[in-house]
BAFI-3210 file (N, C-alpha, C; in Angstrom, 3 decimals, decimal comma, padded with zeros to 6 digits):
// residues 231
n [1|2|3|4|5|6|7|8|9|10|11|12|13|14|15|16|17|18|19|20|21|22|23|24|25|26|27|28|29|30|31|32|33|34|35|36|37|38|39|40|41|42|43|44|45|46|47|48|49|50|51|52|53|54|55|56|57|58|59|60|61|62|63|64|65|66|67|68|69|70|71|72|73|74|75|76|77|78|79|80|81|82|83|84|85|86|87|88|89|90|91|92|93|94|95|96|97|98|99|100|101|102|103|104|105|106|107|108|109|110|111|112|113|114|115|116|117|118|119|120|121|122|123|124|125|126|127|128|129|130|131|132|133|134|135|136|137|138|139|140|141|142|143|144|145|146|147|148|149|150|151|152|153|154|155|156|157|158|159|160|161|162|163|164|165|166|167|168|169|170|171|172|173|174|175|176|177|178|179|180|181|182|183|184|185|186|187|188|189|190|191|192|193|194|195|196|197|198|199|200|201|202|203|204|205|206|207|208|209|210|211|212|213|214|215|216|217|218|219|220|221|222|223|224|225|226|227|228|229|230|231]
n.u [-022,324|-020,581|-019,800|-021,686|-022,741|-020,679|-020,224|-023,299|-021,802|-020,226|-021,713|-023,486|-021,515|-020,457|-022,638|-023,331|-020,955|-021,725|-024,385|-022,964|-021,429|-022,986|-024,493|-025,949|-029,530|-033,360|-035,255|-036,838|-040,502|-042,939|-042,895|-041,298|-039,000|-036,124|-034,372|-031,850|-030,305|-028,184|-027,528|-028,164|-029,156|-031,001|-031,934|-032,924|-034,260|-033,437|-031,108|-031,714|-034,636|-034,384|-033,076|-034,735|-036,158|-034,967|-034,833|-037,583|-037,983|-036,368|-037,982|-038,749|-038,212|-038,456|-037,638|-035,408|-033,372|-030,292|-028,835|-026,810|-024,178|-024,600|-024,663|-024,661|-024,797|-025,095|-025,513|-025,700|-025,106|-027,545|-029,339|-031,519|-033,486|-035,037|-038,564|-040,501|-043,023|-043,690|-046,480|-047,721|-045,606|-046,092|-047,022|-046,798|-046,175|-043,824|-042,374|-040,109|-037,086|-035,906|-033,517|-032,639|-030,722|-028,526|-029,065|-027,093|-027,277|-025,958|-025,706|-026,218|-025,970|-027,269|-029,222|-030,945|-030,773|-032,661|-031,010|-030,024|-027,816|-025,837|-026,905|-024,819|-025,991|-026,418|-027,439|-027,554|-028,075|-029,751|-030,768|-032,783|-034,120|-036,075|-037,113|-040,450|-041,330|-044,327|-045,120|-046,636|-045,664|-045,465|-044,766|-042,865|-041,916|-039,472|-037,455|-036,083|-034,685|-034,615|-036,259|-038,715|-039,969|-042,756|-043,284|-045,796|-046,699|-046,669|-044,486|-043,677|-042,157|-040,343|-039,183|-036,170|-034,822|-032,283|-031,302|-029,731|-029,563|-028,263|-028,336|-026,215|-025,044|-027,365|-027,690|-029,615|-031,022|-032,370|-034,085|-036,274|-038,826|-040,970|-043,616|-044,552|-046,698|-045,821|-046,282|-045,041|-043,279|-041,856|-039,894|-037,948|-035,215|-034,281|-031,850|-031,762|-029,311|-028,690|-030,806|-031,698|-030,897|-030,761|-029,476|-030,177|-031,966|-033,061|-034,913|-036,627|-039,320|-039,837|-042,753|-043,730|-042,371|-042,157|-041,191|-039,992|-039,019|-038,663|-041,611|-042,095|-042,352|-040,616|-039,551|-037,901|-036,222|-034,014|-031,866|-030,772|-029,160|-029,246|-029,448|-030,935|-032,666|-034,262|-036,317]
n.v [-008,898|-009,812|-007,251|-006,222|-007,875|-008,152|-005,463|-005,485|-007,292|-006,033|-004,095|-004,988|-005,861|-003,287|-002,751|-004,585|-004,265|-001,371|-002,022|-003,708|-001,684|-000,218|-000,085|-003,262|-003,367|-003,764|-003,869|-001,712|-001,949|-001,392|000,105|001,759|-000,376|-000,719|-003,073|-004,724|-007,526|-011,087|-013,573|-017,196|-019,181|-021,917|-023,642|-023,749|-024,038|-027,572|-029,011|-030,967|-030,512|-028,647|-029,913|-031,398|-029,646|-028,735|-031,009|-031,334|-029,226|-029,238|-031,613|-033,648|-036,831|-039,053|-037,772|-037,746|-036,310|-035,954|-036,012|-034,478|-033,012|-031,030|-028,268|-026,419|-023,639|-021,944|-019,207|-018,273|-016,494|-014,164|-010,966|-008,354|-005,797|-003,911|-002,351|-002,029|-002,357|-002,731|-003,352|-003,680|-006,205|-008,380|-008,342|-007,452|-005,397|-005,782|-004,183|-005,536|-005,200|-007,603|-009,521|-011,643|-013,230|-014,969|-017,532|-020,147|-021,597|-024,108|-026,324|-028,786|-030,784|-032,971|-033,032|-034,522|-033,595|-032,661|-033,612|-035,859|-035,895|-034,585|-032,039|-029,734|-028,616|-025,997|-024,481|-022,048|-020,298|-017,747|-016,966|-014,395|-013,054|-010,849|-008,261|-006,925|-007,015|-008,141|-008,803|-010,092|-010,204|-012,353|-012,324|-014,184|-013,526|-014,714|-013,960|-010,887|-010,633|-011,905|-013,669|-015,598|-015,794|-015,718|-015,613|-014,478|-013,900|-011,946|-012,385|-010,225|-010,620|-009,985|-012,355|-012,869|-013,989|-014,583|-015,267|-018,256|-019,680|-022,061|-023,794|-025,130|-023,083|-021,830|-019,407|-018,209|-015,287|-013,857|-012,107|-012,805|-011,421|-012,335|-011,804|-012,217|-013,083|-014,585|-016,714|-016,301|-017,396|-017,739|-018,838|-017,444|-015,763|-013,546|-011,739|-009,293|-006,728|-004,012|-000,818|-000,537|-002,143|-005,468|-008,775|-010,981|-013,978|-016,023|-018,287|-018,626|-019,695|-019,183|-020,054|-021,000|-018,824|-017,583|-018,903|-017,427|-018,809|-021,368|-021,247|-022,560|-022,985|-022,591|-023,101|-021,192|-021,570|-019,969|-019,206|-016,689|-013,947|-011,271|-007,119|-005,242|-002,657|-000,335|002,842]
n.w [-044,783|-043,038|-042,090|-040,746|-038,891|-037,037|-036,360|-035,101|-032,435|-031,369|-030,331|-028,675|-027,158|-025,717|-024,868|-022,774|-020,982|-020,094|-018,768|-016,678|-015,167|-013,858|-010,392|-008,572|-008,440|-007,696|-011,455|-013,028|-012,493|-013,997|-017,882|-020,075|-022,680|-024,138|-026,388|-027,604|-029,410|-030,356|-032,150|-032,780|-036,019|-035,701|-037,190|-040,773|-043,744|-045,233|-046,422|-048,339|-048,510|-050,627|-052,409|-053,526|-054,888|-056,809|-058,450|-059,128|-060,382|-062,876|-064,177|-062,547|-061,531|-063,385|-065,784|-067,172|-066,065|-064,299|-060,989|-059,494|-057,345|-054,010|-052,648|-049,061|-046,956|-044,708|-042,326|-039,747|-037,898|-036,698|-035,989|-033,570|-033,053|-030,541|-029,149|-026,047|-023,979|-020,539|-019,268|-016,545|-013,846|-014,870|-017,857|-020,942|-024,246|-027,332|-029,869|-032,702|-034,717|-037,033|-037,953|-040,129|-041,197|-044,000|-046,419|-048,309|-051,593|-053,628|-056,621|-059,015|-062,109|-064,549|-067,737|-070,657|-073,695|-077,141|-078,898|-077,991|-076,620|-073,295|-071,014|-069,197|-065,874|-064,008|-060,297|-058,493|-055,581|-053,526|-050,115|-047,986|-045,060|-043,392|-041,168|-039,359|-036,525|-033,903|-030,467|-028,053|-024,549|-021,578|-018,216|-015,355|-012,524|-010,727|-008,727|-007,256|-009,053|-011,105|-013,651|-015,697|-018,878|-021,595|-025,083|-028,083|-030,618|-033,973|-037,198|-039,678|-042,218|-044,964|-047,255|-049,348|-052,730|-054,340|-057,845|-059,441|-062,571|-064,843|-067,759|-069,929|-072,020|-071,467|-069,604|-066,621|-064,399|-061,626|-059,027|-056,400|-054,341|-051,346|-049,151|-045,821|-042,845|-040,315|-037,317|-034,198|-031,576|-028,663|-025,918|-022,709|-020,325|-017,635|-016,012|-013,919|-013,589|-012,648|-012,092|-014,274|-016,076|-017,741|-018,590|-021,195|-021,970|-024,991|-026,823|-029,656|-032,447|-035,332|-037,780|-040,955|-043,086|-045,935|-049,477|-052,456|-054,946|-055,390|-054,226|-051,565|-048,353|-044,825|-041,873|-038,675|-036,584|-033,634|-031,110|-029,001|-027,328|-025,080|-024,260|-022,374|-021,746|-019,737|-019,841]
ca.u [-023,519|-019,877|-019,643|-022,927|-022,568|-019,587|-021,043|-023,704|-021,722|-019,265|-022,621|-024,023|-020,458|-020,163|-023,893|-023,059|-019,969|-022,347|-024,860|-021,986|-020,793|-024,013|-024,681|-027,087|-030,033|-034,112|-035,071|-037,979|-041,843|-042,924|-042,240|-040,413|-037,481|-034,907|-033,116|-030,657|-029,877|-027,486|-028,082|-027,863|-030,017|-030,543|-032,412|-034,320|-034,157|-032,680|-030,779|-032,760|-036,061|-033,972|-032,843|-035,838|-037,408|-034,523|-035,502|-039,052|-038,357|-035,936|-039,253|-038,832|-037,382|-038,895|-037,777|-034,264|-032,655|-029,833|-028,865|-025,129|-024,066|-025,485|-023,994|-025,685|-024,132|-026,086|-025,150|-025,695|-025,450|-028,599|-029,778|-032,252|-033,288|-037,191|-038,370|-041,293|-043,375|-044,019|-048,095|-047,191|-044,569|-046,357|-047,787|-045,947|-045,902|-042,747|-042,398|-038,806|-036,766|-035,190|-032,489|-032,666|-029,043|-028,403|-028,842|-026,987|-027,397|-025,633|-026,589|-025,796|-026,789|-027,273|-030,413|-031,187|-031,309|-033,002|-029,914|-029,225|-026,742|-026,617|-026,827|-024,763|-027,016|-025,924|-028,407|-026,839|-029,755|-029,549|-032,196|-032,251|-035,176|-035,814|-038,924|-040,737|-041,904|-044,992|-045,171|-046,908|-045,257|-045,987|-043,412|-043,368|-040,894|-039,001|-037,057|-036,482|-033,705|-034,661|-037,477|-038,529|-041,206|-043,088|-044,000|-046,612|-047,059|-046,231|-043,157|-044,206|-041,005|-039,686|-037,706|-035,591|-034,499|-031,416|-030,789|-028,699|-029,647|-027,364|-028,226|-025,229|-024,653|-028,280|-027,951|-030,813|-030,323|-033,241|-034,406|-037,869|-039,211|-042,087|-043,772|-045,852|-046,778|-045,459|-046,513|-043,659|-043,530|-040,747|-039,288|-036,597|-035,303|-033,558|-031,371|-031,246|-027,338|-028,970|-032,417|-032,171|-030,598|-031,057|-029,123|-031,484|-031,277|-033,809|-035,328|-037,935|-039,291|-041,052|-043,265|-043,886|-041,992|-042,839|-040,003|-040,379|-038,075|-039,212|-042,520|-042,770|-042,484|-039,819|-039,422|-036,722|-036,096|-032,884|-031,734|-030,530|-028,528|-029,349|-029,073|-032,410|-032,715|-035,265|-036,239]
ca.v [-009,492|-009,944|-006,488|-005,916|-008,949|-007,610|-004,145|-005,642|-007,872|-004,752|-002,755|-005,877|-006,098|-002,179|-002,311|-005,121|-003,478|-000,582|-002,573|-004,229|-000,971|-000,349|-001,003|-004,225|-002,802|-004,082|-003,281|-001,372|-003,131|-000,921|001,080|001,235|-000,366|-000,855|-004,059|-005,600|-009,199|-011,525|-015,038|-017,889|-019,708|-023,720|-024,450|-023,554|-025,010|-028,444|-029,527|-032,307|-029,970|-027,959|-030,737|-032,147|-029,539|-029,041|-031,902|-030,891|-028,051|-030,237|-032,223|-034,949|-038,200|-039,952|-037,028|-038,253|-035,304|-036,544|-034,918|-034,716|-032,526|-029,660|-027,920|-025,933|-023,150|-021,004|-018,155|-018,974|-015,270|-012,818|-009,712|-007,808|-004,588|-003,582|-001,643|-002,626|-001,629|-003,663|-002,416|-004,438|-006,515|-009,819|-008,098|-006,248|-005,797|-005,409|-003,981|-005,159|-005,355|-008,897|-009,686|-013,737|-013,608|-015,676|-018,761|-020,066|-023,118|-024,534|-027,612|-029,201|-032,177|-032,819|-033,445|-034,822|-032,618|-033,175|-034,339|-037,264|-035,323|-034,180|-030,468|-029,498|-027,666|-025,550|-023,482|-020,950|-019,659|-017,085|-016,143|-013,774|-013,183|-009,748|-007,427|-006,197|-008,242|-007,274|-009,943|-009,964|-010,654|-012,580|-012,333|-014,693|-013,170|-016,226|-013,570|-009,779|-010,043|-013,238|-013,883|-015,740|-015,461|-016,383|-014,679|-014,816|-012,568|-012,132|-011,785|-009,749|-010,756|-010,283|-013,018|-011,982|-015,153|-014,221|-016,962|-017,832|-021,278|-022,437|-025,019|-025,386|-021,442|-019,961|-018,582|-017,493|-014,725|-012,480|-011,538|-012,554|-011,280|-013,068|-010,811|-013,298|-012,486|-016,028|-016,876|-016,015|-017,882|-017,781|-018,838|-016,891|-015,572|-012,587|-011,468|-007,547|-006,177|-002,656|-001,134|000,090|-002,754|-006,687|-009,288|-011,616|-015,501|-016,621|-019,147|-018,263|-020,158|-018,696|-020,862|-020,639|-017,998|-018,186|-017,828|-017,732|-019,250|-022,588|-021,473|-023,039|-022,390|-022,938|-022,825|-021,080|-021,983|-019,620|-018,833|-015,269|-013,132|-009,799|-006,481|-004,849|-001,175|-000,078|003,620]
ca.w [-044,005|-041,541|-041,174|-039,617|-037,928|-036,318|-035,798|-033,780|-031,598|-030,521|-029,683|-027,506|-025,867|-025,600|-023,440|-021,730|-020,232|-019,463|-017,416|-015,907|-014,522|-012,983|-009,522|-008,955|-007,855|-008,641|-012,136|-012,672|-012,739|-015,544|-018,170|-021,784|-022,610|-025,583|-026,066|-028,791|-029,149|-031,246|-031,993|-033,972|-036,323|-035,123|-038,128|-041,735|-044,859|-044,884|-048,368|-049,114|-049,434|-052,019|-053,969|-054,249|-055,503|-058,215|-059,203|-059,584|-061,466|-064,180|-065,020|-061,675|-061,268|-064,428|-067,234|-067,222|-065,601|-063,637|-059,912|-059,295|-055,897|-054,092|-050,982|-048,200|-046,370|-043,683|-041,678|-039,026|-036,943|-036,487|-035,186|-033,816|-031,889|-029,960|-027,917|-025,706|-023,214|-019,366|-018,626|-015,167|-013,835|-015,144|-018,952|-021,772|-025,895|-027,568|-031,485|-033,109|-036,195|-036,999|-039,784|-039,933|-042,190|-045,231|-046,764|-049,516|-051,746|-054,768|-057,024|-060,543|-062,567|-066,181|-068,384|-071,963|-074,945|-077,871|-079,805|-077,293|-075,327|-071,985|-071,107|-067,414|-065,188|-062,716|-059,498|-057,193|-054,774|-051,507|-049,686|-046,811|-044,667|-042,313|-041,214|-038,350|-035,199|-032,821|-029,685|-026,606|-023,501|-020,477|-017,593|-014,356|-011,763|-009,753|-007,666|-007,728|-009,752|-011,904|-014,315|-017,022|-019,877|-022,559|-025,973|-028,684|-031,871|-035,603|-037,878|-041,200|-042,701|-046,653|-048,207|-051,077|-053,277|-055,593|-057,916|-060,940|-063,048|-066,221|-068,912|-070,324|-071,370|-071,431|-068,280|-066,517|-063,102|-061,195|-057,795|-056,294|-053,330|-050,952|-048,123|-045,475|-042,230|-039,684|-036,359|-033,439|-030,346|-027,789|-024,179|-022,022|-019,454|-017,360|-015,146|-013,619|-012,700|-012,301|-011,749|-015,833|-016,932|-017,623|-019,538|-021,599|-022,979|-025,587|-028,024|-030,467|-033,401|-036,603|-038,479|-042,485|-043,911|-047,579|-050,319|-053,794|-055,886|-055,246|-053,958|-050,601|-046,654|-044,117|-040,189|-038,054|-034,939|-033,313|-029,779|-029,137|-026,419|-025,739|-023,378|-022,209|-021,019|-018,828|-019,160]
c.u [-022,032|-019,063|-020,702|-022,851|-021,421|-019,941|-021,894|-023,511|-020,851|-020,265|-022,783|-022,954|-020,218|-021,512|-023,862|-022,098|-020,618|-023,251|-023,800|-021,559|-021,650|-024,075|-026,025|-028,163|-031,539|-034,799|-036,628|-039,491|-042,391|-042,703|-042,230|-039,330|-037,150|-034,522|-032,464|-029,917|-029,200|-027,482|-027,392|-028,823|-029,475|-031,195|-033,305|-034,359|-033,331|-032,319|-031,513|-033,916|-035,694|-033,606|-034,083|-036,803|-036,465|-034,635|-036,683|-039,354|-037,369|-037,148|-039,887|-038,069|-037,566|-038,380|-036,268|-033,058|-031,562|-029,165|-027,742|-024,793|-024,576|-024,464|-025,194|-024,783|-024,937|-025,664|-026,086|-026,382|-026,874|-028,712|-031,050|-032,947|-034,780|-036,966|-040,179|-042,411|-044,261|-045,612|-047,935|-046,125|-044,884|-047,137|-046,651|-045,895|-044,708|-042,881|-040,547|-038,172|-035,540|-034,512|-032,132|-031,309|-029,304|-028,667|-028,346|-026,871|-026,744|-025,514|-025,557|-025,818|-026,709|-028,488|-029,856|-031,544|-031,883|-032,193|-029,777|-028,331|-027,103|-026,172|-026,271|-025,911|-026,270|-027,055|-027,462|-028,466|-029,383|-030,451|-031,641|-033,788|-035,182|-037,219|-039,276|-041,199|-042,545|-045,237|-046,194|-046,261|-045,871|-044,292|-043,687|-042,152|-040,752|-038,555|-037,314|-035,128|-033,260|-035,937|-037,313|-039,954|-041,232|-043,486|-044,749|-046,882|-047,015|-045,032|-043,732|-043,102|-041,093|-038,652|-037,174|-034,557|-033,389|-030,876|-030,347|-029,082|-028,988|-028,058|-027,326|-024,755|-025,964|-028,435|-029,440|-030,406|-031,924|-033,022|-035,869|-037,972|-040,172|-042,267|-044,674|-045,511|-047,079|-045,491|-045,125|-043,592|-042,199|-040,883|-037,969|-036,422|-034,081|-033,044|-030,806|-030,233|-027,802|-030,670|-032,650|-031,991|-030,671|-030,236|-030,773|-030,890|-032,784|-034,029|-036,690|-037,828|-040,511|-041,596|-043,516|-043,369|-042,045|-041,002|-040,417|-040,319|-038,432|-040,942|-043,314|-042,078|-041,341|-039,830|-038,252|-037,057|-034,290|-033,117|-030,608|-030,085|-028,745|-029,192|-030,451|-032,095|-033,817|-035,364|-036,674]
c.v [-009,874|-009,196|-006,091|-006,751|-008,534|-006,191|-004,284|-006,322|-007,336|-004,137|-003,351|-005,466|-005,146|-002,202|-003,467|-004,953|-002,054|-001,177|-003,109|-003,287|-000,244|-000,928|-001,773|-003,418|-003,875|-003,307|-002,797|-001,840|-002,804|000,050|000,594|000,796|-000,361|-002,456|-004,171|-006,733|-009,289|-012,604|-016,104|-018,992|-021,608|-024,512|-023,593|-024,309|-026,283|-028,688|-029,877|-031,621|-029,341|-028,822|-031,550|-031,167|-029,074|-030,139|-032,091|-029,657|-028,406|-031,297|-033,662|-035,943|-039,059|-038,682|-036,891|-036,898|-036,512|-035,681|-035,477|-034,049|-031,437|-029,566|-026,493|-025,075|-022,032|-020,111|-017,859|-017,417|-014,183|-011,646|-009,298|-006,971|-004,043|-002,984|-001,847|-001,879|-002,632|-002,661|-002,956|-005,200|-007,546|-009,287|-007,057|-006,311|-005,356|-005,499|-004,341|-005,241|-006,477|-009,006|-011,017|-014,212|-014,791|-016,967|-019,364|-021,420|-022,883|-025,886|-027,935|-031,091|-032,215|-032,891|-033,546|-033,882|-033,457|-033,968|-035,343|-036,839|-034,968|-032,473|-030,693|-028,701|-027,328|-024,638|-023,069|-020,371|-018,933|-016,299|-015,812|-013,415|-012,195|-008,716|-007,220|-007,382|-007,685|-008,757|-009,732|-010,872|-010,843|-012,785|-012,744|-014,465|-014,315|-015,160|-012,025|-009,387|-011,333|-013,666|-014,734|-015,564|-016,004|-014,905|-015,071|-013,633|-013,021|-011,557|-011,191|-009,932|-010,908|-011,104|-012,817|-013,212|-014,399|-015,519|-016,635|-019,661|-020,989|-023,849|-025,016|-023,817|-021,238|-020,516|-017,752|-016,746|-013,976|-012,606|-011,924|-012,290|-011,857|-012,376|-011,867|-012,745|-014,471|-015,972|-016,879|-016,747|-018,304|-017,985|-018,280|-016,463|-014,645|-012,310|-009,630|-007,647|-004,832|-002,408|-000,374|-000,917|-003,952|-007,227|-010,760|-012,963|-015,856|-017,092|-018,607|-019,204|-019,303|-019,767|-019,751|-019,303|-018,558|-017,610|-018,145|-017,949|-020,421|-022,639|-022,252|-022,552|-023,111|-022,857|-022,383|-020,966|-020,832|-018,942|-017,214|-014,691|-011,947|-008,892|-005,562|-003,257|-000,827|002,169|004,093]
c.w [-042,319|-041,059|-040,425|-038,557|-036,885|-035,220|-034,327|-032,503|-030,509|-030,123|-028,561|-026,545|-025,306|-024,314|-022,515|-020,469|-018,928|-018,306|-016,440|-014,639|-013,828|-011,712|-009,145|-007,984|-008,672|-009,927|-011,915|-013,297|-014,370|-016,051|-019,570|-021,126|-023,860|-025,173|-027,932|-028,651|-030,364|-031,456|-032,881|-034,193|-035,855|-036,141|-039,277|-042,645|-044,920|-046,895|-049,054|-049,672|-050,445|-053,168|-054,458|-055,031|-056,450|-058,904|-060,364|-060,467|-062,586|-064,678|-064,185|-062,502|-062,404|-065,752|-067,785|-066,842|-064,421|-061,751|-060,141|-057,760|-055,513|-052,862|-050,424|-047,488|-045,575|-042,670|-040,824|-037,896|-037,764|-035,560|-034,706|-032,907|-032,005|-029,570|-027,015|-024,383|-021,611|-018,653|-016,943|-014,918|-014,736|-017,246|-019,503|-023,066|-025,999|-029,107|-031,840|-034,786|-035,953|-038,216|-038,936|-040,863|-043,344|-045,336|-047,920|-050,346|-053,179|-055,326|-058,338|-060,486|-063,925|-066,335|-069,888|-072,351|-076,145|-079,002|-079,278|-076,515|-074,556|-071,538|-069,346|-067,070|-063,994|-061,794|-058,721|-056,724|-053,625|-051,621|-048,014|-045,823|-043,840|-042,339|-040,198|-037,583|-034,242|-031,713|-028,379|-025,421|-022,165|-019,643|-016,233|-013,334|-010,374|-008,885|-008,049|-008,944|-010,920|-012,398|-015,090|-017,625|-020,965|-023,547|-026,990|-029,700|-033,881|-035,716|-039,576|-042,429|-044,903|-047,176|-049,420|-051,073|-054,284|-056,357|-059,988|-061,286|-064,839|-066,662|-069,975|-070,467|-071,621|-069,442|-067,768|-064,665|-063,074|-059,714|-057,583|-054,601|-052,592|-049,884|-047,020|-043,943|-041,295|-038,018|-035,634|-032,215|-029,768|-026,443|-024,096|-020,749|-019,088|-016,235|-014,715|-012,878|-012,831|-012,295|-013,320|-016,647|-016,368|-018,740|-019,836|-022,415|-023,662|-026,603|-028,276|-031,883|-034,211|-037,313|-039,884|-042,956|-045,719|-048,251|-051,747|-055,115|-055,948|-054,511|-052,506|-049,511|-046,020|-042,879|-040,335|-036,602|-034,480|-031,945|-029,835|-027,577|-026,702|-023,915|-023,583|-021,616|-020,878|-019,367|-018,234]
res [m|a|k|t|c|t|i|s|l|l|s|a|a|t|a|m|t|m|c|l|s|s|p|p|a|m|a|e|d|t|g|f|y|v|s|a|n|v|g|r|l|l|s|t|y|r|r|s|d|l|d|n|e|v|v|a|a|f|g|g|a|n|s|g|f|s|f|g|s|s|s|l|q|k|d|h|a|m|w|s|a|g|i|g|y|m|a|s|r|n|f|g|v|e|a|s|y|v|h|l|g|a|l|r|y|s|s|a|g|t|e|p|t|k|s|s|a|t|a|v|t|a|i|d|l|d|i|k|s|r|g|p|a|v|a|a|l|g|v|l|p|m|s|n|f|w|q|i|d|a|r|a|g|v|y|a|g|k|t|t|s|t|f|l|s|a|v|d|t|d|t|r|s|g|r|l|s|k|s|s|t|s|l|l|v|g|v|g|t|a|v|t|v|s|s|r|c|a|l|r|l|d|y|m|h|l|s|h|l|k|e|e|a|f|g|r|a|f|n|v|d|l|v|t|a|g|v|v|f|v|f]
***
């Protein structure tokens, strides 16, 4: 993941340098374009949600299971790449591939056994989501060089959960995947830096991404910065 993010950041920096080396001019109103974005996740699964799912998986609060500690690490780096078409200065469509990074969860606890002793439990979970997205784009030009816009569409994500659970020496592991179609909405702004290039800043929300290990859905909020090249 670190190597992928580094390559994405270097690509974005190179594209930005190419943009800034061109003489400023008004961007084309219509036509095809390609885009590349890197960003940061603002929110995904909460640790308390996953803690509650672990307690439920071991029989609930009245089962004698004692929850110990837990940790949640979020890989906030994400990236996307897309191609779009502006039918007019005010309307376009865009198809992209989105990689949301990873979320890693660990927890420990104890549960009673038939021999009246207690068994040590541990859970490790790694969740990743990626997939294609399609959106309609509405644009409001504020000047020849600056615009604000909104988008609405769908994200057809595949969420993969790799897990390991242990109760004393009884260890189980596996990999589960769940595909789901989620609503995608967002707002953004773009500044033209040449006749073929613009810099963007976007906020997006993805709702109800489904995850298979606990059978739950979660939302994602993210902010991205990127470069657009017009053909």
